[in-house]
N, C-alpha and C positions, 0 to 999 in steps of 0.2 A: 425602042426595042425594050421589053420588060427586064428588070434586073434579076439575076439569079440569086442574089443574096437573101437570106431569110429576113422576114420582116416581122416586127412585133408592134402591138398597140399598148401604150402605157397610159394609165389613168392616174393622175395626181391631183393634189389640193391646189387652191390659189396660192398658199404659203410655199409650198415645195416648188411652184413654177417661179415665183418671185425670187427664191434662192438661186434657181437655176440661171435665171437672167442675170442677177448679180455676179454670179461666177463667170457667166458668159462675157459681160462687159468688163469684169475685173480683168480678164485674160485676153481681151480683144478678139474674141472668136467670132466667126462669120454668122453663125445661126445657133438656134436651140439644139439642133441634132448634134453639131460638133461638141457642144458642151456637155449633152447628155452621154455621148459616147466616151468623152474624158473622164467624166465622173465614174462611168462603169469600169473603164480600164484601172482608175485608181482603186476602185473597189476589188478588182481581181487581185491587184498588187497586194493590198491588204490581206485578202484571204490566203494568198500563197504565203505571205509571211507568218500568219497566224498558223497555218498547217505546219510549216517548217519548225516553228517554236513548239507546237504541240507534240510533233514527233520527236523533238529533243527531250521534252518533259517526259514522254512515255517510252523512252528508250528502255529495253530490257534490263532489269536489275542484275541478271544472271547470265553467264555465258551459256552458249548452246550445250557445252559439255556438261555444265552444272544441271541445265534444264533436263538433259537426257537422264543423268543420275537420278534426279528427282522423280522422273517418271518411272524409271526402272525401280525405284525405291517403293513407290505406290503398288507396285504389282507384287512385291515380296510378301511372303508370310511372316508371322510374328517372329520366328527365329531369324530369318533373313534380315528383317529390319533391325532386330537386336544386334546382330553381327556388324552391320554397316554402322549403327550408332556407336558401337564399341570401338571400332576402327577410327571413326571420325573424332571421338573423345580422346583416344590415345594420341593421335597425330596433333591435336590441338593443345593437349598438355605438353607434348614435347617441344612444340614451337614456342610456347609460353615459358618453358624451362630454359630453352636456349636463348630466348630474348633476355630473360631475367639474368642469366649468367654472363651473357655479352655486356649487359648494362654494368654489371659488377666487375668486369675484367677490362674495362676501357681504362687505357693508361693515363695516369696523371702527368702533367707537365714535367714535374720533378719525381724521381724515385719516392715512393711513399713508404715511411717507416712506421711499423706498428710494434706493440708490446708482443713478445712471445713468452708465454708463462712457462717457466722452467720446470715447475712441479707437474707432473703427468696427470692428465685426465684419464680416468679409467674407461676403456672399452672392454670392460670385464667385471669382476666383482669390485664393488666401490672400495676405494683406498680410504685411508684415514684422512683427517681434516688436512686439507692442502693449504700451503702458505700463498703469499701473493708475489713471491720473487718472480722477476721477469728480466728479459734483456731485450734490447732493440733488435728489430728483424726488418731488413730492407725487402720489400716485395719485388720479385722478379717479374719480367713480362708474362711468365707463365702462371703467376699467382693472381687470383681474383683481387682487383684493385679496390673492391668495395669492402674490404675486410677491416673491421675495426680493431681486431686483435687477434692473435693466434695461440692455439694450444697444442702441446705434444700429446699424442695418443699412446696409451699403454695398454696392452692386452690384445686379444685376438677376435673379440666378440663383434667387431664391426668390420672384420675383413670379408671381401677382399678389398673394398674401396677404402678403408681407413685401417692399414695395417699397423701393427706394433711399431712404434717409433717414428710414424709419420706426423706431419703437421696438419691440423685442421684450422681452417680460416673461418672466422666468426664475425658476424654484424648483428645489428640490433633490429633487423626487419621483423614485421610482424610473422609469427610462426603459422604455417598451414598444417592441416592434418596430414601426417605422413612425413614431414620435414625432419631433418636430423638436428638436434639442438645439444646444447652443453646445460647440464642442470646440477645443481648442488642439492643432493639428497642426504639428508641427516648430517650435513657438514662435508660430505665426500662429493667430489666432482666427477660427473660421468658424462659420457658422450652416447646418445641413444636417438633411436626414432621416436618421435612423439605422436601419441594418439589419446584423445580424451573422449570419454564417453559421458555426455551430460545428462543422460537418463539415469545411469547407475551411479554418477559421480565417482569415476574411476580414471585415474591417469595411468596409461600404459607406456612404459619406456622400453623399446624393444631393441634387441640386438639383430643387425642386418646378417649376421653368420648364425642361421638357424641351428647349427650344430652346438651353438652356445646358448641355447634358450634358457639354460639355467642362470643366465645372467640378466635375464629379463627382470624389470621391476614393475610391480603393480601396486600403486598407491591410491587407497580410498580416501574420499574427502572426510570421512568420519574418523580416520586413524589419526594418530598424534604424530605422524612422521612430518619432516620438514622437507618441503619441496620448493626450490628456487630456481626459476629459469634465467639462464645467463647469456643466451644468445643463440642465434640460428646459424648452423654450420652451412657454409656455402657449397654448393654441389653442382655438378653438370648435369644431373638428371633426378627425376623423381622416383621414390622407391614405393613398391607396393607394400602395403600392410600385410603383415602374415595373418594367419588365422587367429581369431580372437582366442585367448586362453580363458 
């Protein structure tokens, strides 16, 4: 009775036939057909393993929701794309700020003590030359633990976030455009938002309270004014720069 299984004809070289025979005798198989079928099955197993590995390597980099947003983004006009980009940039900046603040507020094994400079730093018109008197201050769990020192704020030009009489915590991390910093200007210490225009060679020290923009400081590289950066004030958020003056 003829078999119902499919049949195929294989042509091979003498060397291939010799390898099949060696494979057959090495595994004590009855005939060449059994050896060839065994080799084919092993080939299928290897192919399945390769396909599984390839599927893992080519897994999508983004979730289905991210892919949908990307597809929708491509269908937007110029204004729509700009709006989406603005929201994404704002949220990324917020996450970066939160991560940086959390890193700065992680508790030390023992309470950390920093110097609190008792001579106030102006958040208003620059005061006279300040001294260096200070007193020890023990950071509380609500204070940023990354602080290197603290200063007392005087004036209302940095309200509402830095009101008169409050304490600003400072470290020596690199300043980014728009950060709040402590500066010594012509011998007077001030707390301001920093912006530098490298094209014009102008440093802007802005007040957060725009009702007190009379307290802004504009310092040109070509001027004879003294400007010394003394540290970055630790904040929970990033502040937008006001319109350029």
